[in-house]
Each structure stands twice: as C-alpha cells, then as structure tokens.
N, C-alpha and C positions, 0 to 999 in steps of 0.2 A: 504494500500500500504506500503510495506516494504522499509526502507531506504537502500541506497547502502551499508552502514556499516552493517546493519542487514543481508542483502543477503550475503555479504562477510563473515561475521562470521558464518552464517549458513553453507555456503559451506565448510569452514575450519573445523567446528565442525563435519560435516558428514564424514570427513576423519580421525578423531581421532580413534585410535585403529586399523587402517589398515596398512598393511605392504607394501611390494614391489610388483610390477607387474612382468610379464614375469617369472613366476615360481621362484620367490624369488631372482631374480637378483636385485642388489642394484639400484632401481629406483622407484620413486613415483612422478609423475609429477603433481599430483592433485593440490597442493597449487599454483604452478606456473600457471597452467591453470586457476584457480580461479582468480588470479591476472590479467592475460591477458584478460579474459572475462570482468572483471570489468573495466579495462583500456580502452577496446573497447566499453564501454557503452552497454554491452550485459548482463545486470543484470538478465533479465528474463531467460537466458540460463544457469546460474550458477548452480542452484539446479538440474535441469534435467540432466545436463552433469555430475555432481558429482554422482548422483544416478546411472547412467549407468556405469561410470568409476569404482565405488566401486566394481562392479561385477568382475573386472579384478584383484583386489587386494586381497592378502591373509590377514590373521590375522597378526597383528604386532607381531614380535617375543618377547619372554619374556626373561628378564635378568636371567642368570643362574650362573654367576660367577662374582660377584661384583668387579669392578675395584677400587682400592684404590690408594692413593697418592704414596705409596711406590712401586707399581708394574705396573703403567700405561704404561710404555715403552714396557713391554712385550706384551701388547695387541694391539700395533700399527700395522695396516695393516691386522689384523685378522678379516675378514668379518664375521666369525661365531660369533663374539662378538659385532655386531652392537647394539644389545639390551643392552648389558652391557655399551657400550659407551653412548647410549641415556640416560640411568639412571644416569651415572656418571655426564654428563653435566646438566641434570635436577636438580640433587642435588646441583651442584655448582651455578646454577641460583637461586635456592631457597635460598641458603645461602647468595648470594650477595644481594638479595632483603631484607633480614633481617638486613643487615648492615646499 
C-alpha cells in the first residue's frame, strides 16, 4: 500500500514534461486536481485520473530564447515565451538552493 505522499508525488511526476490543455492555451490543471483528490481523501483516484488527463495535454514547450537579467522586461506578457520563463525561474530556484 502506497502512502499518501507517494501517491501525491507519483501523480505530480506523471505530469512532468506535459504542456497545456485545450490546444496549447495556457492551462494545466493537473497539479491542482492532484491536490484536490488528495485533500478529499481520494488517493486511489489520483493515478487513474492523471493517466486519463495526460491524454489531453501536449508536450511541454521547449525554451528557445533564453531570458537573461538584462532583457527580462521585454519578455513580459509574451505567451510564446512561456518555456523561456519556466527555464528562467528554474535556474533562479537552483541558484537560490545553492546559497
């Protein structure tokens, strides 16, 4: 029997690398749904729900134009750069953990 934490992490891990639903419109409710199922004590439903939901998600977009400290303002509000923003914040989180 898996612990609640194990089920929670498995649900989230199965969403890694997936993009948005609805033909690329900025939305992926998977992590919030996993949270809600866990909060409602529906741990047995988490993995089956995620497996089904993944079918509606495209691949996560790839970063193509790195955002740097000197030009980040130019990228604000540009949805086409969502992967660039993801990578920008990922790098900042990594740097903060190293401090």
